[in-house]
MIDOPA-306487 format. One record per residue: x, y negated, z negated of N, C-alpha, C, O in turn. Coordinates in steps of 0.001 Angstrom, whole numbers, plus 524288, in hexadecimal, padded with zeros to 5 digits. Layout:
// MIDOPA-306487
      nx      ny      nz     cax     cay     caz      cx      cy      cz      ox      oy      oz
       X       Y       Z       X       Y       Z       X       Y       Z       X       Y       Z
...
This chain:
// MIDOPA-306487
      nx      ny      nz     cax     cay     caz      cx      cy      cz      ox      oy      oz
   8033F   804A7   80000   80000   80000   80000   80368   7FB1D   80000   80763   7FAE0   7FD4F
   801CE   7F73C   8030B   80465   7F220   80315   80077   7EE1E   80121   7FC15   7EDD7   80316
   80202   7EB10   7FD55   7FEA6   7E6F1   7FB4D   800A9   7E1AF   7FD42   80538   7E05A   7FC80
   7FD39   7DEBB   7FFC7   7FEAD   7D98A   801B3   7FDD0   7D5AC   7FD43   7F95E   7D45A   7FBFE
   8020D   7D3DE   7FAEB   801AF   7D01E   7F6A6   800C2   7CA97   7F8AE   7FE61   7C75D   7F607
   802A6   7C989   7FD64   801B2   7C476   7FFDE   801D2   7C535   805C6   80573   7C78B   807E5
   7FDCF   7C330   80863   7FDBC   7C37D   80E1F   80124   7BF4A   81092   802D2   7BFDF   8150A
   80231   7BB17   80DC2   80561   7B6E9   80FE4   8028B   7B3E8   81421   7FDC1   7B37A   8140F
   8057D   7B1DB   817CB   80351   7AEAA   81C04   8019A   7B23A   8207D   804CE   7B4F1   822D4
   7FC92   7B230   821A3   7FA54   7B521   82600   7FB90   7BAF6   825AE   7FC11   7BD8C   829B4
   7FC0E   7BD09   820F2   7FD36   7C297   82054   7F877   7C5F6   8217F   7F411   7C495   82021
   7F963   7CA60   82407   7F522   7CDED   82557   7F746   7D31E   82757   7FBE3   7D394   828A1
   7F3DB   7D6FC   82792   7F522   7DBED   82A21   7F3BC   7DB66   82FE1   7EF78   7D99C   83134
   7F75A   7DCF7   83350   7F675   7DC7B   838EE   7F7FA   7E184   83BB6   7FB08   7E4A9   839BC
   7F5C4   7E22D   84054   7F773   7E667   843CA   7F857   7E40E   84931   7F930   7DF58   849A4
   7F82A   7E73B   84D44   7F921   7E53B   8527F   7F49F   7E243   854DD   7F52D   7E00C   85918
   7F023   7E225   8523E   7EBA6   7DF3B   8543A   7E824   7E287   857AD   7E8E4   7E73F   8583C
   7E459   7DFFC   859F3   7E061   7E290   85D37   7E03C   7DFFA   86285   7DD27   7DC64   86364
   7E384   7E1BF   8660F   7E3C2   7DF7D   86B4B   7DF21   7E148   86E96   7DCD2   7E562   86D9B
   7DDD2   7DE1F   87282   7D9E2   7DFAE   87658   7D44A   7DE81   874D7   7D0B5   7E08C   8774F
   7D362   7DB44   870DB   7CE0D   7DA2E   86F17   7CC7C   7D477   86FCC   7C895   7D2C0   86D92
   7CF7C   7D17E   872DE   7CE34   7CBFE   873A9   7C8D2   7CB52   87622   7C61E   7C77D   87511
   7C743   7CF03   87968   7C23B   7CE87   87C1C   7BD98   7CEC4   87867   7B94F   7CD0F   879C4
   7BE6A   7D0DB   873BF   7BA33   7D109   86FE2   7BB4F   7CD4D   86B5A   7B90A   7CDD0   86725
   7BED1   7C98A   86C41   7BFB7   7C56A   8687C   7C355   7C6AB   86407   7C305   7C42C   85FEE
   7C6D5   7CA85   864AF   7CA6B   7CC03   8607D   7D003   7CB3E   8625C   7D1B6   7CDCA   86611
   7D2E3   7C7B7   85FCC   7D864   7C706   86121   7DB99   7CB91   85EEE   7D99C   7CEB0   85BDC
   7E08B   7CBEF   86081   7E3B4   7D07F   85F11   7E458   7D118   85933   7E401   7D572   8572F
   7E545   7CCCD   85668   7E641   7CD35   850D1   7EB3F   7D045   84FC7   7EEBF   7D06F   85312
   7EB92   7D2B0   84B36   7F034   7D5B1   849E0   7F4E2   7D231   848E2   7F448   7CD8E   847C3
   7F98F   7D46A   8494B   7FE60   7D180   84863   7FEF5   7CD21   84C63   7FDFC   7CDF0   85107
   80087   7C886   84A9F   80171   7C43E   84E49   80641   7C573   8519C   8064B   7C46A   8564E
   80A43   7C79B   84F32   80F10   7C92F   851F1   80F25   7CF22   8523A   81108   7D1BC   84EA6
   80D1B   7D13F   8567A   80CB1   7D6EF   856EF   811FC   7D98D   8579B   81293   7DE1D   85636
   815D5   7D6CD   859B2   81B05   7D91D   85A64   81D9A   7DA15   85519   81FFF   7DE2C   85445
   81D1F   7D65C   8518E   81F6E   7D711   84C58   81C90   7DB4E   8494D   81F02   7DE5B   84681
   81764   7DB82   849D6   81469   7DFB6   8475B   8164A   7E4FE   84952   81740   7E88B   84639
   816D0   7E588   84E76   81870   7EA81   850C1   81DDC   7EC16   84EF8   81ECC   7F0AE   84DE6
   82179   7E857   84E9E   826CE   7E991   84CF6   826DB   7EB6F   84750   8295B   7EF59   84613
   8241D   7E8A9   843E3   823F7   7EA45   83E68   821C6   7EFC1   83DE2   823CD   7F2E6   83ADD
   81DA6   7F0EF   840CD   81B52   7F620   8408E   81EF6   7FA51   842AA   81F5E   7FE88   84062
   82199   7F93C   846F5   82538   7FD24   84921   829A1   7FE57   8454D   82B5C   802CF   844DF
   82B6D   7FA58   8428A   82FAE   7FB2C   83ED7   82E33   7FF0C   83A88   8317C   80212   838BE
   82943   7FEF3   838E0   827A5   8027F   834AF   82506   8076F   836C7   822DD   80A7D   833C2
   82534   8083C   83BF2   82341   80D16   83E3B   81D93   80D18   83FBD   81B72   81138   840FF
   81AFD   80887   83FA9   81572   80837   84102   8149A   8072B   846CE   8183B   805B3   8499A
   80FCF   807EE   84891   80E30   8060B   84DAD   80E52   80010   84DA4   80DC8   7FD9F   84988
   80F08   7FDC2   8523A   80FFE   7F825   8529B   80BA2   7F4CE   85056   80CB2   7F0A4   84E2F
   806BC   7F687   850C2   80257   7F34B   84F1D   80027   7F4C2   849C1   7FBD0   7F32D   8486A
   80317   7F7BF   846B2   80166   7F956   84177   800BE   7F48B   83DEE   80392   7F0B2   83E7E
   7FD07   7F4CB   83A51   7FC0A   7F073   836B8   800E3   7EF23   83378   8037B   7F294   83155
   80206   7EA0D   8332D   80664   7E812   8300A   804B2   7E2DD   82DBB   80024   7E160   82E1B
   8085E   7E020   82B5B   8072A   7DB26   828D6   8099E   7D69E   82BD3   80E0B   7D6FB   82DAD
   806B4   7D261   82C43   80881   7CD99   82ED1   8081A   7C91A   82AF0   8042C   7C89A   82836
   80C25   7C5D4   82AAE   80C06   7C15D   82719   80F96   7BD17   82923   81351   7BE14   82C02
   80E56   7B84E   82792   811D1   7B3E1   828AD   81491   7B213   823BC   8161D   7AD8B   82348
   8152A   7B5AF   82005   81814   7B49F   81B3E   814AB   7B499   8166E   8100D   7B346   816A4
   81706   7B616   81210   8143E   7B601   80D1A   81182   7BB12   80BB5   80E8D   7BB31   807EB
   81261   7BF3F   80E9E   80FD7   7C445   80D86   812F9   7C758   8097B   817C5   7C78B   809C0
   81040   7C9BC   805BB   812BC   7CD07   801C8   81003   7D24E   801A5   80B3D   7D294   80124
   81312   7D685   80218   81105   7DBD3   8023C   8136B   7DF02   7FDD5   8181B   7DEAF   7FCD2
   8102C   7E213   7FB3F   8120C   7E5A1   7F72D   81119   7EB40   7F8F5   80CC5   7EC99   7FA91
   8151A   7EE7B   7F8AA   814D3   7F3CD   7FAB8   81404   7F7B9   7F648   816F7   7F7DC   7F27C
   80FED   7FAE6   7F6E1   80EBA   7FECC   7F2E5   81153   803FC   7F3CC   8110F   8076E   7F074
   813DA   804A2   7F844   816B1   80970   7F979   81B24   8081B   7FD28   81B23   803EC   7FF87
   81EDF   80B8B   7FDAA   82351   80A90   8011F   8215F   809F7   806B7   81E74   80D3E   808AE
   82304   805C0   8093F   820F4   80464   80E68   8254B   80251   811DE   8285B   7FEFC   8103E
   8258C   80454   816B3   82944   8024C   81A8A   826BC   7FDBB   81D68   82264   7FE33   81F6C
   8297D   7F950   81D93   82757   7F4A2   8200E   82B4E   7F25D   823E1   82FEF   7F3A9   823BB
   82964   7EEF1   82750   82CC9   7EBF1   82AC7   82A60   7E68F   82B79   8259A   7E5FF   82BA5
   82DBE   7E294   82BDF   82C09   7DD2E   82C81   82E24   7DB0E   831A5   832CC   7DB84   832C3
   82AA9   7D8B4   834CC   82C43   7D661   839C8   82970   7D12D   83A70   82702   7CF3B   836C6
   829C5   7CEED   83F28   8273E   7C9F1   8403D   82ABF   7C574   83EB5   82F5C   7C55A   8400F
   8288A   7C1B9   83BDF   82B8D   7BD3A   83A18   82F7C   7BED5   835E7   82EEF   7C2E9   83369
   8336D   7BB91   83531   83725   7BC48   830EC   83514   7B95A   82C2C   833B5   7B4C2   82C83
   834DF   7BC0E   827C3   832E1   7B9A8   82300   8364A   7BB28   81E64   8396C   7BECB   81EB8
   835AB   7B859   81A1A   8383F   7B9D6   8153E   8357C   7BEAE   81316   830D7   7BE7A   811D8
   83855   7C305   812A4   83618   7C7F8   810CF   8386D   7C947   80B82   83D30   7C99A   80AE9
   83508   7CA06   807B1   836D5   7CB80   8027E   83491   7D0B7   800DA   83001   7D1CE   801EB
   837A9   7D3F0   7FE4B   835E8   7D910   7FC77   8374F   7D992   7F6B6   83BB3   7D862   7F525
   83392   7DB55   7F392   834B9   7DC93   7EE26   83448   7E274   7ED6C   830B3   7E4EE   7EF78
   837F3   7E4A7   7EA80   83816   7EA48   7E95D   83884   7ED94   7EE41   83643   7F1D0   7EE8F
   83B71   7EB9F   7F225   83C21   7EE8E   7F6EE   840C0   7EC7E   7FA06   8430F   7E88A   7F88D
   84225   7EF1C   7FE4F   84696   7ED6E   8017E   84545   7E882   80497   840AE   7E74E   80562
   84943   7E5A6   80658   8483F   7E10F   809A0   845C5   7E2A1   80ED1   8469C   7E6F3   810C1
   842C0   7DF19   81100   84015   7E00C   815FD   841EF   7DBF5   819E2   8417D   7D743   818F0
   84407   7DDCE   81E4C   845D0   7DA4C   82261   84252   7DA94   82727   83F28   7DE28   827B3
   842F0   7D6C3   82A9B   83FE0   7D6A7   82F6C   84158   7DB52   832D5   845F6   7DC64   833A3
   83D69   7DE19   834D4   83E54   7E255   8388A   840E2   7E723   83642   8431A   7EA47   83925
   840A1   7E7CC   83115   84304   7EC47   82E7A   83EF2   7EF17   82B38   83BD0   7EC97   8288F
   83EF5   7F440   82B67   83B56   7F74D   82835   83D80   7F7A8   822AD   8421A   7F8CE   821E4
   83A20   7F6A7   81EDD   83BA0   7F716   81957   83792   7FA67   81686   832E8   7F9FC   8179B
   83952   7FDAD   812F0   835C8   800DA   80FC1   8351F   7FE31   80A79   838B8   7FE16   80747
   83086   7FC11   8099E   82F7A   7F967   804AE   82D09   7FD3F   800DA   82925   7FFC3   80223
   82F40   7FDBD   7FC29   82D43   80192   7F868   82832   7FFC6   7F5CF   826CF   7FB2D   7F5FD
   82580   80377   7F369   820CF   80236   7F06E   82215   7FE28   7EC40   82610   7FE8C   7E995
   81EB2   7FA4C   7EBB7   81F8B   7F62C   7E7E3   8227F   7F17B   7E9F2   82317   7ED9B   7E728
   8245B   7F1BC   7EEC1   8273B   7ED4C   7F0F0   82379   7E93D   7F32E   81EF1   7EA66   7F44E
   8256D   7E480   7F3CC   82260   7E02C   7F5EF   82568   7DD95   7FA52   82A18   7DC9F   7F9DA
   822B1   7DC76   7FE96   824FC   7D9C0   8030E   8225A   7D46F   80396   81D8E   7D413   80394
   82578   7D055   8040B   82347   7CB24   804F3   82573   7C8E7   809FE   82A31   7C874   80AAA
   821EA   7C780   80D8C   8235C   7C4B0   8124B   822B5   7BEE6   81114   81E55   7BCF0   810B4
   82713   7BC34   8107A   826E7   7B6C2   80EE7   82696   7B300   81377   823DD   7B3F5   8174F
   82968   7AEBA   812F7   82931   7AA8E   816E6   82B43   7AC79   81C24   82F58   7AF01   81C64
   8286E   7AB42   82051   82A1F   7ACA7   8259B   82E59   7A8D2   82751   82DA4   7A412   82707
   832BD   7AAF1   82918   83742   7A7C4   82A83   837BC   7A6EE   8305C   8399B   7A2D7   83210
   83616   7AAB4   83370   8369B   7AA59   83921   8324E   7AD90   83BA1   83229   7B254   83B01
   82ECB   7AB01   83E74   82A4F   7ADB3   840B2   82563   7AC25   83DD5   8256B   7A879   83AB9
   82125   7AEED   83EDD   81C18   7AD71   83C9F   8194F   7B1D8   839C4   8162E   7B0D0   83644
   81A62   7B6CA   83B32   8175E   7BB1B   838FB   81AD9   7BFCA   837D8   81DFF   7C167   83B1B
   81A39   7C1F4   83322   81D43   7C67A   8315E   819B4   7CB41   83171   8150E   7CAE5   83046
   81BFA   7CFC6   832D6   81908   7D4B0   832ED   81BB1   7D8A9   82F5F   82071   7D962   82F8A
   8187F   7DB38   82C24   81A5E   7DF4D   82899   81769   7E44B   829E6   812AB   7E496   82927
   81A30   7E832   82BD3   817D5   7ED3E   82D16   8199C   7F14A   8291F   81DF1   7F0F7   8270F
   81641   7F518   8280F   8178A   7F952   82471   816D5   7FE8C   82726   8136D   7FF21   82A7E
   819FF   8024A   825BE   819BE   80784   82811   81457   809E6   82721   812B5   80A98   822A9
   8119B   80B22   82B5A   80C59   80D47   82AF4   8080F   80951   82BBF   80387   80AC8   82C6E
   80963   80444   82BAC   8056B   8003C   82C62   8024B   7FF40   82777   8037F   80156   8234E
   7FE47   7FC0E   827FA   7FB38   7FA4B   82382   7F578   7FBAB   82414   7F355   7FBBF   82862
   7F30F   7FCBA   81FB8   7ED6F   7FD82   81F87   7EB9E   7FB2F   81A55   7EED1   7F94C   81748
   7E692   7FB4E   81953   7E4B7   7F962   8144A   7E1B7   7F45A   814BB   7DFD3   7F2FB   818EF
   7E143   7F197   8106E   7DDE7   7ED0B   81000   7E125   7E810   80FD2   7E32B   7E697   80BB7
   7E19F   7E576   8145A   7E49C   7E09D   81481   7E1ED   7DC45   81182   7E483   7D8A8   80FAB
   7DCBF   7DC8F   810F9   7D9DB   7D878   80E3C   7DBAC   7D7EA   80895   7DBF9   7D391   8068D
   7DCDF   7DC40   8060E   7DE93   7DC04   80099   7E475   7DCB2   8001E   7E68C   7DCC7   7FBC9
   7E724   7DD2F   80489   7ECD2   7DD72   80467   7EF15   7E291   8029A   7F373   7E2BA   8009A
   7EC22   7E6D0   8034A   7EE31   7EBF9   801DD   7EE5C   7EF45   806D6   7EA51   7F09F   80910
   7F31D   7F088   80885   7F3EE   7F31C   80D83   7F659   7F876   80CB8   7FA24   7F906   809D2
   7F430   7FC58   80F40   7F66A   80188   80F15   7FA00   8026C   813BB   7F9DC   7FF81   8178D
   7FD32   80676   81360   8009A   807EE   817B2   7FDCF   80BD7   81B23   7FB2B   80F60   81939
   7FE69   80B31   82042   7FC0C   80ECD   823EE   7FEFC   813ED   8242A   802DD   8149E   82169
   7FD2D   8178F   82770   7FFBC   81CA9   827D4   8052E   81C48   82A29   80653   818BC   82D32
   8087A   81FEE   828BC   80DC7   82023   82ADB   80D72   8208C   830CE   80AEA   82420   832C7
   80FEA   81D01   833B6   80F95   81D34   8396E   812AD   821A7   83BE1   8123A   822A2   84091
   815CF   82456   838BE   818DC   828B2   83AD1   81DC9   82713   83D9E   82060   82A4F   8400E
   81F1E   82217   83D4B   823E1   82008   83FB2   82720   81D7A   83B68   8251F   81A5F   83855
   82C16   81ECA   83B3A   82F7A   81CA0   83725   8306E   816D4   8380C   83078   81503   83C7F
   83130   813F8   833DB   83296   80E73   83443   83805   80DF2   836A4   83B28   81195   83669
   83918   80973   838E8   83E1D   80886   83B7A   84287   8087C   83783   841F1   8068B   83327
   846F1   80AA8   8391A   84B84   80ACB   835AB   84EF1   805F5   83654   85218   804BD   832E9
   84E58   80334   83AAF   85191   7FEA4   83BCE   84E35   7F9BB   83BF0   8498A   7F9FE   83D13
   85092   7F54D   83ACA   84DD6   7F054   83B25   84E0B   7EE4A   840BE   85139   7F00F   843E4
   84AAB   7EA99   841F1   84AB6   7E821   8471A   84BCC   7E24E   84664   84A08   7DFFB   84292
   84EA9   7DFEF   84A01   84FBA   7DA52   8498C   84AF0   7D726   84B10   847CE   7D8D0   84E4F
   84A68   7D2A0   848B9   8461A   7CF2E   84A39   8476D   7CC8B   84F62   84B9F   7CA3F   84FE9
   843EA   7CCD7   85331   84507   7CA4F   85835   844FA   7C463   857AC   84283   7C23D   85426
   847B3   7C1D4   85B2A   847C9   7BC1F   85B24   8425B   7BA03   85C63   83F73   7BC4F   85F74
   8410E   7B5AC   859FD   83BFA   7B33A   85AFB   83BB0   7B163   860A8   83F84   7AF6B   862CE
   83729   7B20B   86306   83638   7B04E   86867   83288   7ABAA   86833   82E3A   7AC15   8661A
   8342A   7A741   86A58   830F4   7A28B   86A32   82F8B   7A08D   86FA4   82D56   79C51   87034
   830D5   7A3A0   873A5   82F33   7A26B   878F6   82B3B   7A68B   87A99   82C94   7AB1F   87B34
   82666   7A4F1   87B4E   82223   7A88A   87C5D   8209B   7A860   88222   81FE0   7A432   88466
   82025   7ACF8   8846B   81E69   7AD49   889DC   81889   7AC6A   88A24   81597   7AE7F   886F5
   816D7   7A950   88DFA   81147   7A81A   88E7D   80F71   7A8D8   8941B   81261   7A81F   897D8
   80A7E   7AA4F   8948D   807D6   7AACD   89991   8040B   7A644   89A28   801FF   7A459   89640
   8030B   7A47F   89EF6   7FF3E   7A03F   89FB1   7F9E1   7A1CA   89D9D   7F819   7A62D   89E75
   7F75D   79E3C   89AF1   7F225   79F2D   898E7   7EDF2   79DDC   89CD8   7EF21   79C04   8A120
   7E902   79ECA   89B71   7E4BA   79E10   89F29   7E318   79866   89FEF   7DFFB   79749   8A36C
   7E527   794B5   89CB7   7E335   78F57   89D03   7E783   78B5D   89E27   7E751   786F7   89C38
   7EB5C   78CDE   8A142   7EF83   78928   8A2A3   7ED4B   78467   8A56B   7EF4D   78014   8A4CC
   7E91F   7852A   8A886   7E6D0   780D8   8AB74   7E45E   77CB3   8A7F1   7E312   77875   8A9CB
   7E3B9   77DD7   8A2F3   7E182   77A0F   89F4E   7E59C   77633   89D44   7E454   7729D   89A55
   7EA8B   776F3   89ED5   7EEC1   773A6   89CEE   7F0F6   7704E   8A154   7F08E   771B1   8A5EA
   7F352   76BDA   89FE3   7F585   7685C   8A3CF   7F9FC   76B1C   8A69D   7FC52   76EC8   8A492
   7FB1E   7694B   8AB45   7FF40   76BAD   8AE6A   8047B   76B76   8AB83   805E9   76773   8A948
   80747   76FCF   8AB94   80C5A   7701F   8A90A   80C30   7720B   8A36D   81042   77289   8A0EB
   8076C   77329   8A163   8070A   774D1   89BE8   8095A   77A34   89B0D   80BC3   77B2A   89701
   808AA   77DC4   89ED0   80B02   782FC   89E58   810EE   78282   89DF0   8135F   78520   89ABA
   8133D   77F2B   8A130   818E9   77E62   8A0F3   81A84   77C00   89BB3   81E9E   77D51   89990
   8173F   7787C   899A7   81870   7762A   89490   81871   77A5B   89055   81BEB   77A79   88D02
   8148D   77DCB   89076   81455   781FC   88C97   8193D   78553   88CCC   81B4E   786DE   888BD
   81B1C   78672   89181   81F76   78A20   89231   824D6   78791   891E7   828CC   78A36   89294
   82508   7827A   890EB   82A20   77FE0   8907F   82AB1   77CCB   88B67   82EA7   77A34   88A90
   826CB   77D13   8880E   826E0   779FF   8833A   827BB   77D75   87E74   82752   7823D   87EBD
   828E8   77AF9   87A1F   8297D   77D9A   87519   824B1   77C62   871C7   82317   777DF   87153
   8226D   78072   86F77   81DF7   77FCA   86BFF   81F6C   781EA   866A1   82226   785DB   8663A
   81DA2   77F57   8628F   81EF6   780BC   85D2F   81A28   782EB   85A72   815EA   780AC   85AC3
   81AD8   78748   857C5   81693   789AA   854CD   81548   78634   85021   818B9   784DF   84D0C
   8104D   784C0   84F9F   80E9C   781AC   84B1C   80BAF   784FB   8471F   80BAB   783B6   8427C
   80935   78935   848DD   80635   78C87   84554   8055B   791C4   847FA   80507   7920F   84CC4
   804FF   795E9   844DF   803D4   79B09   8470D   80094   79E1F   84337   80198   79E0F   83E84
   7FCA6   7A0D7   8453D   7F991   7A475   8421B   7F7FC   7A8FC   8459A   7F9E3   7A966   849FF
   7F497   7AC54   843C5   7F33D   7B0F7   846CD   7F027   7AFA6   84BC1   7EFFF   7B2C6   84F68
   7EDBC   7AB1B   84BE4   7EAB0   7A98C   8507D   7EE36   7A76B   854C3   7ED8C   7A8C1   85956
   7F1EF   7A422   85357   7F52C   7A1CF   85760   7F9A7   79E9C   8553B   7FA15   79DC1   85085
   7FD01   79CD7   858C9   8017F   7999F   85783   800E0   79457   85A20   80077   79400   85EE8
   800CF   79030   856F8   80044   78AE5   8590C   805A5   78899   85A30   80961   7895C   85741
   805EB   785BE   85E91   80ACF   78367   86044   80A22   77D89   860FF   805CC   77B8E   861A4
   80E99   77ACD   860DE   80E91   77542   86226   81329   7742E   865BF   8176D   77648   86505
   81239   770DA   869AA   8163B   76F94   86D7F   813E9   76BFC   87190   80FE0   7698C   8709E
   81668   76B9B   8761B   81440   7684B   87A3D   80E99   769DE   87B74   80DA2   76E68   87CB6
   80AD9   7663F   87B1E   8055B   767A8   87BF2   8045A   769DB   88164   806A4   76823   88541
   800E4   76DAC   88192   7FF2B   76FFA   88678   7F9FD   76D51   887D6   7F5E7   76E94   885A3
   7FA3C   769A5   88B7D   7F5DA   76614   88C66   7F1AD   76883   88FE2   7F2C5   76A9C   89412
   7ECE4   76825   88E00   7E867   76A1B   890F1   7E698   76606   894E3   7E66A   7615E   893B5
   7E541   767D4   89995   7E30E   7645F   89D80   7DD18   764A8   89D6D   7DA74   76107   89F28
   7DB01   768F1   89B70   7D559   76998   89AFA   7D3E2   768E6   89536   7D5DC   76BAB   891D1
   7D07B   76543   89430   7CF13   76402   88ED8   7C9D9   76656   88D2E   7C871   76607   88897
   7C6F7   768A4   890CC   7C1EB   76AE0   88F5A   7C2B6   76FE6   88C3B   7C6F0   77231   88C37
   7BE8D   77188   8899B   7BECB   77640   8866C   7BF70   77B1E   889CF   7BD13   77B91   88DF9
   7C2A5   77EB7   887F9   7C351   783BF   88A95   7BFD1   787BC   887DE   7C04A   7887F   88325
   7BC50   78A4B   88AC0   7B923   78E65   88837   7BCB7   7928E   885DE   7C0BB   793E8   88824
   7BB38   79491   8814F   7BE6F   7988B   87EC4   7BF55   79D23   8826B   7BBB9   79EE3   88512
   7C41E   79F16   8828E   7C575   7A38E   885CB   7C928   7A712   882C5   7CB2A   7A599   87EA8
   7CA0A   7ABBA   884DA   7CD16   7AFA2   88214   7D2B5   7AE01   88113   7D51B   7AB41   88436
   7D4CA   7AFC6   87C96   7DA3E   7AEDD   87B30   7DCF8   7B40E   87A57   7DA83   7B7EB   878DE
   7E216   7B41E   87B49   7E542   7B8B6   87A2C   7E9A8   7B71E   87684   7EAEB   7B281   8760A
   7EBF2   7BAEC   873F6   7F07C   7B9EC   870AC   7F4EA   7B7C4   87405   7F60D   7B9D5   87836
   7F761   7B3A5   8722C   7FB8F   7B11F   87525   7F9C2   7AC93   87874   7FCFF   7A9B5   87A8D
   7F495   7ABD4   878FC   7F29E   7A760   87BF4   7F46D   7A249   8796D   7F491   7A1DC   874A4
   7F5D0   79E6F   87CA4   7F768   7994B   87AB8   7F303   7957A   87BEF   7F267   793BB   88060
   7EFF8   79437   877F0   7EBC7   79071   87877   7EDDA   78AEA   877AA   7F1A7   78A19   874D6
   7EB52   78723   87A2C   7ECF2   781B7   8799B   7E837   77E62   8781E   7E4DD   77D62   87B6B
   7E7E2   77CA6   87337   7E3B6   77915   87199   7E464   773B2   87419   7E814   772D0   8770E
   7E0D5   77024   872E4   7E0DD   76B03   8755F   7E5AD   767CB   873F8   7E702   76420   876C8
   7E856   7691C   86FA0   7ED15   76626   86E4A   7F1D3   767DB   8716F   7F601   76586   870F8
   7F136   76BF5   874AD   7F57B   76DA7   87813   7F989   7710F   87583   7FD6D   77262   87803
   7F8CB   77291   87089   7FCA1   775BE   86DBD   7FAF3   77B7D   86DCD   7F6B2   77CC2   86BF4
   7FE3A   77EF8   86FE5   7FC9F   7846C   870D4   7FC27   787B4   86BE6   7FEA1   786A6   867EA
   7F8E4   78BB8   86C4E   7F819   78F8D   86822   7F895   794F5   86A88   7F5E2   79626   86E54
   7FC02   7984B   86860   7FCA1   79DAB   86A3E   7F916   7A136   86709   7F976   7A151   8623E
   7F5AA   7A419   869A0   7F21B   7A79F   866ED   7F4F0   7AC94   86523   7F7FF   7AEE1   8680C
   7F3D8   7AE2E   8603E   7F642   7B2DE   85E0B   7F223   7B6F9   85CAD   7EDCF   7B6CC   85EC3
   7F361   7BA98   85945   7F056   7BF6B   8589B   7EA97   7BE9B   8574C   7E74B   7C18E   8592D
   7E94E   7BAB5   85424   7E3E0   7B9D0   85287   7E159   7B561   85591   7DDD3   7B2CA   85391
   7E313   7B47A   85A51   7E0F8   7B031   85D74   7DB1F   7B0EB   85E81   7D93D   7B557   85EAC
   7D83A   7AC9A   85F37   7D2CB   7AD31   860E1   7D29E   7AFA6   8664B   7D63B   7AEFC   86966
   7CE7F   7B270   86765   7CE35   7B516   86C7B   7CC37   7B182   870CC   7CC8C   7B2DD   87566
   7CA27   7ACF6   86F61   7C8BB   7A8FD   8733F   7CAA2   7A3BB   87144   7CB81   7A30C   86C96
   7CB46   7A005   874D3   7CD01   79AD3   8734D   7CBAA   796DC   87776   7CAEF   79837   87C04
   7CB58   791E9   875E0   7C9D3   78DC0   8796D   7CE34   78A36   87B21   7CD59   786A8   87E41
   7D2FF   78B1D   8791C   7D774   78814   87AF2   7D9DB   78AC3   87FB4   7DA21   78F8F   87FDB
   7DB98   787C1   88396   7DDE3   78A34   88836   7E2FD   78D07   886FF   7E61C   78B37   883D1
   7E3CD   7917B   8898C   7E885   794A3   888DD   7EC28   7938A   88D72   7EAF6   794D1   891ED
   7F09B   79129   88C40   7F452   78FDC   8905F   7F7FC   7945D   8919B   7F9F4   794C2   895FA
   7F8EE   797CB   88DC5   7FCAF   79C0E   88E79   7FB74   7A072   88AAD   7F878   79FCC   886F6
   7FDDA   7A4F6   88BB7   7FD56   7A97B   8883E   802CA   7ABB2   88750   8059C   7ACE7   88B05
   80440   7AC37   88262   80958   7AE80   88113   8095F   7B438   882B2   805A1   7B714   881B8
   80DA1   7B5DA   8852E   80E18   7BB4E   886BC   80D6A   7BED7   881F7   80FA6   7BDC6   87DD8
   80A52   7C315   8827C   8095E   7C67F   87DFC   80E53   7C852   87B3E   80E4C   7C91E   87680
   81295   7C900   87E29   8177A   7CAD2   87BC7   81A07   7C6AF   87859   81D9E   7C7E6   87563
   81838   7C1C5   878B5   81AA2   7BD8C   875B0   81727   7BB73   87160   818D5   7B819   86E5D
   81257   7BD57   87102   80EBD   7BB38   86D15   810E7   7BBF1   86797   81032   7B88D   86442
   81389   7C055   8669B   8158D   7C134   8614C   819BD   7BD3F   85FD8   81A90   7BC3C   85B38
   81C6A   7BAFB   863B5   8202F   7B6E0   8627C   81D4F   7B1FB   86098   81F0B   7AF65   85CED
   818F0   7B0BE   8631A   815C9   7AC52   86155   813C5   7AD48   85BCE   8134F   7A9A2   858B5
   8128E   7B23B   85A92   81085   7B399   85565   81486   7B2B0   85114   8130D   7B1F1   84C90
   81992   7B2BC   85265   81DAC   7B1F2   84E7A   81FEB   7AC67   84E8A   823D3   7AB54   84BF4
   81D6E   7A8E2   85183   81F53   7A37C   851C6   81D1B   7A05A   84D33   81877   79F17   84D22
   8205D   79F20   84974   81EB8   79C3F   844CF   81E47   7966F   84608   82089   794A1   849E0
   81B68   79370   842D4   81B40   78DC6   8438D   820BC   78B75   843D4   82428   78CC6   840B8
   8217B   787FF   8479B   82698   785A8   84887   829A0   78843   84CDF   82D7A   78617   84EC2
   827F1   78CF2   84E86   82A9F   78FB9   852BD   829B4   78CF3   857F4   82555   78B50   8591C
   82DD1   78C6F   85B13   82D50   78A3E   86051   82C67   78EA7   8643C   82F60   7926E   8646C
   82848   78E20   86758   82700   79213   86B4A   8274A   78FA4   870B6   8261E   78B0B   8717E
   828E2   792DE   87462   828EB   79172   879EB   825E1   79590   87CF5   82543   799FF   87B32
   823FE   79405   8818B   820F0   7979F   884C4   8238D   79822   88A17   82544   7944A   88C6A
   823D1   79D05   88BFB   82628   79E3D   89115   82210   7A0B0   8948A   81F93   7A482   89305
   82154   79E8E   89929   81D44   7A070   89CA9   81E97   7A5CA   89EE1   822EE   7A6AC   8A0C2
   81AC9   7A964   89EA6   81B6B   7AE8D   8A118   81A2B   7AE42   8A6ED   81C48   7B14F   8A9FB
   816D9   7AAB7   8A87C   8154F   7AA3E   8ADF6   813E8   7A49E   8AF18   8127D   7A354   8B381
């Protein structure tokens, strides 16, 4: 049994989400950074989309039995009481009675903690059980943290004609700074993307990675819990292979966009 003493900032149990349900009004959900979730799970021998923990810092876990864990995603201050130290990308066996604290996030936006066998139980009251043994041994070696990627590949969106001439080039040659990020999306500030059409756009479908532009011209990248429809024009869509980089862009991060076509 694992007892969650503190969920911290945006702490929750996540899995790989539910893809393919946008047509019935359900966004993917699950882990915002699916690549980090998958890596943490592989390290402890789980399937890539097995339930794990996601937090932006401040989470405290108490272990009632010996448990193999791995931490990936953002770099954070990690503290352990009554157990061995835990490093990024390394499997550690925490004994019964030990406590793990994911403290302040130092680099990135979201930390993932996976346990051998995955998680089950009642997240509402913070008491989580361990799932069945996956039959695969945890990794014996650690993995290095990859370098952060701040240049995101983008495809033209469906509403380029709603912007003044040259706006696509402006998007792909300018620097934008993250001002806020949550499970719905990442807000940016930079050279405004000016609309030529000022009338209301009827709500239309959105996908993860879509870059919406409100009337102030400052783009928003849609993430895992994005609404399935929206009324702001979409100028571009981040390539699916790069969305997880946007998910780890903390406030203050400078992002650039590179055109795929």
